[in-house]
MARTORSE-630056 format. One record per residue (C-alpha): residue number from 1; chain; x, y, z. Coordinates in nm, 4 decimals. Each point is the difference from the previous one (the first is absolute). Example, Ala and Ser with C-alpha at 12.3 -4.5 7.8 and 13.67 -1.06 7.14 Angstrom:
<fimars>
   seq   mol         c1         c2         c3
     1     A     1.2300    -0.4500     0.7800
     2     A     0.1370     0.3440    -0.0660
</fimars>
This chain:
<fimars>
   seq   mol         c1         c2         c3
     1     A     6.7921   -12.2580    13.3458
     2     A    -0.0320     0.0129    -0.3783
     3     A     0.0790     0.3243    -0.1806
     4     A    -0.2940     0.2003    -0.1316
     5     A    -0.0980    -0.0535    -0.3620
     6     A    -0.2478     0.1874    -0.2157
     7     A    -0.3106    -0.2120    -0.0538
     8     A    -0.2491     0.1223    -0.2586
     9     A    -0.3610     0.0465     0.1084
    10     A    -0.2128    -0.2701    -0.1587
    11     A    -0.3469     0.0707    -0.1338
    12     A    -0.1004    -0.3612     0.0623
    13     A     0.0259    -0.2793     0.2511
    14     A     0.1651    -0.3086    -0.1489
    15     A    -0.2339    -0.2843     0.0925
    16     A     0.0322    -0.3591    -0.1124
    17     A    -0.3640    -0.0966     0.0487
    18     A    -0.1414    -0.3491    -0.0127
    19     A    -0.0183    -0.1531    -0.3456
    20     A    -0.2785    -0.2293    -0.1084
    21     A     0.1096    -0.3328    -0.1447
    22     A    -0.0835     0.1288    -0.3499
    23     A     0.2060     0.3164     0.0546
    24     A     0.2911    -0.2032     0.1321
    25     A    -0.0092    -0.2172    -0.3116
    26     A    -0.0169     0.3154    -0.2154
    27     A     0.3136     0.1339     0.1657
    28     A     0.1780    -0.3261    -0.0673
    29     A    -0.1137    -0.0464    -0.3601
    30     A    -0.0624     0.3507    -0.1347
    31     A     0.2357     0.2339     0.1835
    32     A     0.3073    -0.1272    -0.1929
    33     A    -0.1747     0.1025    -0.3232
    34     A    -0.1788     0.3221     0.0957
    35     A     0.1923     0.1181     0.3053
    36     A     0.2985     0.2329     0.0091
    37     A     0.2680    -0.0293     0.2656
    38     A     0.1526     0.3452    -0.0047
    39     A     0.3122     0.1065     0.1861
    40     A     0.0596     0.3672     0.0896
    41     A     0.2085     0.1987    -0.2487
    42     A    -0.0614    -0.2558    -0.2763
    43     A    -0.1697     0.1467    -0.3073
    44     A    -0.3002    -0.1799    -0.1479
    45     A     0.0129    -0.0621    -0.3744
    46     A    -0.3729     0.0276    -0.0676
    47     A     0.0014    -0.1096    -0.3682
    48     A     0.2015    -0.3079     0.0955
    49     A    -0.2243    -0.0651     0.2996
    50     A    -0.3156    -0.0092    -0.2123
    51     A     0.1573    -0.1216    -0.3219
    52     A    -0.1238     0.2994    -0.1996
    53     A     0.0334     0.3818    -0.0146
    54     A    -0.3669     0.0717     0.0829
    55     A    -0.0778     0.2886     0.2397
    56     A     0.0194    -0.0895     0.3684
    57     A    -0.2400     0.1164     0.2709
    58     A     0.0806    -0.0515     0.3680
    59     A    -0.2375    -0.0276     0.2946
    60     A     0.1269     0.0800     0.3491
    61     A    -0.1604    -0.2256     0.2610
    62     A    -0.2440    -0.2042    -0.2085
    63     A    -0.1712    -0.1636     0.2996
    64     A    -0.1904    -0.3028    -0.1300
    65     A     0.0878     0.0883    -0.3582
    66     A    -0.3566     0.0310    -0.1317
    67     A     0.0633     0.3332    -0.1741
    68     A     0.3346    -0.1032    -0.1452
    69     A    -0.1337    -0.3311    -0.1341
    70     A    -0.2901     0.1802    -0.1674
    71     A     0.2352     0.2522    -0.1628
    72     A     0.2312    -0.2724    -0.1277
    73     A    -0.2934    -0.1968    -0.1423
    74     A    -0.1562     0.3023    -0.1712
    75     A     0.3262     0.1362    -0.1432
    76     A     0.2163    -0.2871    -0.1264
    77     A     0.2013     0.2486    -0.2055
    78     A     0.1400     0.1456     0.3235
    79     A     0.2149    -0.1467     0.2772
    80     A    -0.0716     0.0317     0.3714
    81     A     0.2296    -0.0165     0.3002
    82     A    -0.1567    -0.0356     0.3441
    83     A     0.1723     0.0634     0.3329
    84     A    -0.1454    -0.1377     0.3227
    85     A     0.1532    -0.1066     0.3319
    86     A    -0.2892    -0.2148     0.1293
    87     A     0.0592    -0.3658    -0.0918
    88     A    -0.3671    -0.1099    -0.0147
    89     A    -0.0775     0.2884    -0.2368
    90     A     0.2811    -0.1096    -0.2287
    91     A    -0.1268    -0.3569     0.0214
    92     A    -0.3523     0.1051    -0.0976
    93     A     0.1252     0.1897    -0.3008
    94     A     0.2187    -0.2916    -0.1109
    95     A    -0.3109    -0.2171     0.0007
    96     A    -0.1895     0.2617    -0.1994
    97     A     0.2829     0.0193    -0.2537
    98     A    -0.0275    -0.3747    -0.0502
    99     A    -0.3803     0.0065    -0.0131
   100     A    -0.0074     0.2731    -0.2658
   101     A     0.3024    -0.1249    -0.1925
   102     A     0.1790     0.3341     0.0311
   103     A     0.3494     0.0370    -0.1410
   104     A     0.0510     0.3776     0.0309
   105     A     0.0214     0.0262     0.3790
   106     A     0.2991    -0.0276     0.2347
   107     A     0.0070     0.0312     0.3791
   108     A     0.2552     0.1210     0.2505
   109     A    -0.0084    -0.0255     0.3802
   110     A     0.2129     0.2912     0.1079
   111     A    -0.0121     0.3579     0.1254
   112     A    -0.1512     0.1930    -0.2914
   113     A     0.1810     0.3249     0.0753
   114     A     0.3378    -0.1732     0.0041
   115     A    -0.0728    -0.1710    -0.3307
   116     A    -0.1152     0.3243    -0.1621
   117     A     0.3083     0.1828     0.1254
   118     A     0.2618    -0.2590    -0.0877
   119     A    -0.1398    -0.2590    -0.2385
   120     A    -0.1536     0.1919    -0.2889
   121     A     0.1576     0.2035    -0.2776
   122     A    -0.1183     0.3545    -0.0752
   123     A    -0.3228     0.0164    -0.2045
   124     A    -0.0325    -0.3791     0.0092
   125     A    -0.3662    -0.0088     0.1109
   126     A    -0.3116     0.0958    -0.1929
   127     A    -0.1869     0.0523     0.3241
   128     A    -0.0268    -0.0639     0.3732
   129     A    -0.3081    -0.0835     0.2085
   130     A    -0.0323     0.0643     0.3738
   131     A    -0.3485    -0.1095     0.1030
   132     A    -0.1227     0.0208     0.3581
   133     A     0.3347     0.0042     0.1793
   134     A    -0.0003    -0.0160     0.3788
   135     A    -0.1105     0.3514     0.1095
   136     A     0.1747    -0.0237     0.3375
   137     A    -0.2731     0.2242     0.1450
   138     A     0.1649     0.0844     0.3320
   139     A     0.2014     0.3233    -0.0081
   140     A     0.3115    -0.1640     0.1418
   141     A    -0.0066    -0.2569    -0.2815
   142     A    -0.0337     0.2436    -0.2917
   143     A     0.3727    -0.0352    -0.0643
   144     A    -0.0710    -0.3586    -0.1073
   145     A    -0.2275     0.1021    -0.2869
   146     A     0.1559    -0.1201    -0.3208
   147     A    -0.0737     0.3034    -0.2181
   148     A     0.2483     0.2699     0.0949
   149     A     0.1771     0.2725    -0.1948
   150     A     0.3028    -0.2296    -0.0315
   151     A    -0.2075    -0.2742    -0.1610
   152     A    -0.1598     0.2491    -0.2393
   153     A     0.3506     0.0875    -0.1192
   154     A     0.0829    -0.3680    -0.0465
   155     A    -0.3238    -0.0511    -0.1958
   156     A     0.0890     0.2922    -0.2250
   157     A     0.3286    -0.1755    -0.0783
   158     A    -0.1334    -0.3483    -0.0769
   159     A    -0.3264     0.0911    -0.1788
   160     A     0.0540     0.0848    -0.3645
   161     A    -0.1173     0.3362    -0.1432
   162     A    -0.3748    -0.0192    -0.0548
   163     A    -0.0249    -0.2930     0.2418
   164     A    -0.2583    -0.0500     0.2717
   165     A    -0.0113     0.0235     0.3771
   166     A    -0.3349    -0.1121     0.1435
   167     A    -0.0676     0.0056     0.3741
   168     A    -0.3204    -0.0624     0.1932
   169     A    -0.0996     0.0127     0.3661
   170     A    -0.3130     0.0058     0.2124
   171     A     0.1691     0.1968     0.2794
   172     A    -0.0798     0.3663    -0.0642
   173     A     0.2929     0.1580     0.1896
   174     A     0.2408    -0.2247    -0.1904
   175     A    -0.1736     0.0868    -0.3291
   176     A     0.0517     0.3694     0.0692
   177     A     0.3645    -0.0583     0.0901
   178     A     0.0541    -0.1997    -0.3205
   179     A    -0.1577     0.2764    -0.2053
   180     A     0.2205     0.2620     0.1654
   181     A     0.3167    -0.2030    -0.0588
   182     A    -0.0763    -0.0641    -0.3661
   183     A    -0.1150     0.3572    -0.0605
   184     A     0.3299     0.1217     0.1450
   185     A     0.1707    -0.2111    -0.2672
   186     A    -0.1835     0.1739    -0.2853
   187     A     0.3326     0.0529    -0.1745
   188     A     0.0131    -0.3786    -0.0485
   189     A    -0.3608    -0.1218     0.0176
   190     A    -0.3210     0.1311    -0.1562
   191     A    -0.3364    -0.0565     0.1696
   192     A    -0.2298    -0.1751    -0.2495
   193     A    -0.3052     0.1333     0.1862
   194     A     0.1166     0.3617    -0.0052
   195     A     0.1734     0.2126     0.2652
   196     A    -0.0910    -0.0942     0.3567
   197     A    -0.2595    -0.2607    -0.1024
   198     A    -0.0529    -0.3677     0.0662
   199     A    -0.0770    -0.2308    -0.2909
   200     A    -0.3242    -0.1992    -0.0355
   201     A     0.0598    -0.3716     0.0405
   202     A     0.0875    -0.1356    -0.3447
   203     A    -0.2194    -0.2850    -0.1203
   204     A     0.3231    -0.1852    -0.0709
   205     A     0.0725    -0.0173     0.3744
   206     A    -0.2171    -0.2722     0.1537
   207     A    -0.0814     0.0537     0.3695
   208     A     0.2367    -0.1842     0.2320
   209     A    -0.0761    -0.1755     0.3270
   210     A     0.1501     0.2925     0.1921
   211     A    -0.2099     0.2463    -0.1946
   212     A    -0.3230    -0.1926     0.0607
   213     A     0.0778    -0.0087     0.3706
   214     A     0.0583     0.3760     0.0030
   215     A    -0.3283     0.0652    -0.1786
   216     A    -0.1855    -0.2146     0.2545
   217     A     0.1514     0.2166     0.2715
   218     A    -0.1259     0.3127    -0.1765
   219     A     0.3391     0.1201    -0.1216
   220     A     0.0387     0.2177    -0.3089
   221     A     0.2251    -0.1701    -0.2560
   222     A     0.2444     0.2330    -0.1737
   223     A     0.1914    -0.0700    -0.3208
   224     A     0.3024     0.2015    -0.1048
   225     A     0.1264    -0.0378    -0.3561
   226     A     0.3106     0.1883    -0.1048
   227     A     0.2101    -0.0215    -0.3150
   228     A     0.3744     0.0421    -0.0164
   229     A     0.0695     0.3170    -0.1934
   230     A     0.1766    -0.0375    -0.3320
   231     A     0.2638     0.2436     0.1230
   232     A     0.0889     0.1074     0.3526
   233     A    -0.0853     0.3652     0.0528
   234     A     0.2892     0.1866     0.1581
   235     A    -0.1324     0.2347     0.2670
   236     A     0.1747     0.3265     0.0718
   237     A     0.2482    -0.0385     0.2808
   238     A    -0.0062    -0.3797    -0.0131
   239     A     0.3696    -0.0226    -0.0774
   240     A    -0.0666    -0.2524    -0.2767
   241     A     0.1571     0.0324    -0.3407
   242     A    -0.2480     0.0558    -0.2860
</fimars>
């Protein structure tokens, strides 16, 4: 019998998925140029990765990549790093990168939390997007939800002062939980919509496939936009040095 070993709870199911012939060719031809093979505990040199010091925005779980491709096309002065574990989704985005001629986008197929914790230097990101993550609606699965207090602390470390955290979901209980978690971190993050409020969907965020599906089902879509405070506020009794 093997000895017990701590295994972290994953917020995703790692699925290979069937690639189309075009996606398979994209993996073969384009992944060496736009893909990142990251190993735990290695630190990413973002300026070297993109070949410039432009601000970097990261999307956790980009799905088919439609939002990320649109951002990269509209903001060539910024760099974008997408993390996704589903191979067909990565393949679709590789094809879109080629179609649009994008040069400011890199992709990684790895656990996003692990990469954020181990692979990024403090204040190295201009912003992070978390759009329509799996809500894990059953009570017994709530522990799999990606946004937890621990991740909020990691985000506060890797997002630079003044930087952005933008989340969205069409699952109301998850939206309320997200709002509570981020509000509890008001010493590190400031709600752009005001205390206790959700943010109207920015025109700069095109609707995604998951969002359109949620709307068809009658779900209320919630956006949460928070900014990393310029300085961490030390709360009384926190034990932190000023």
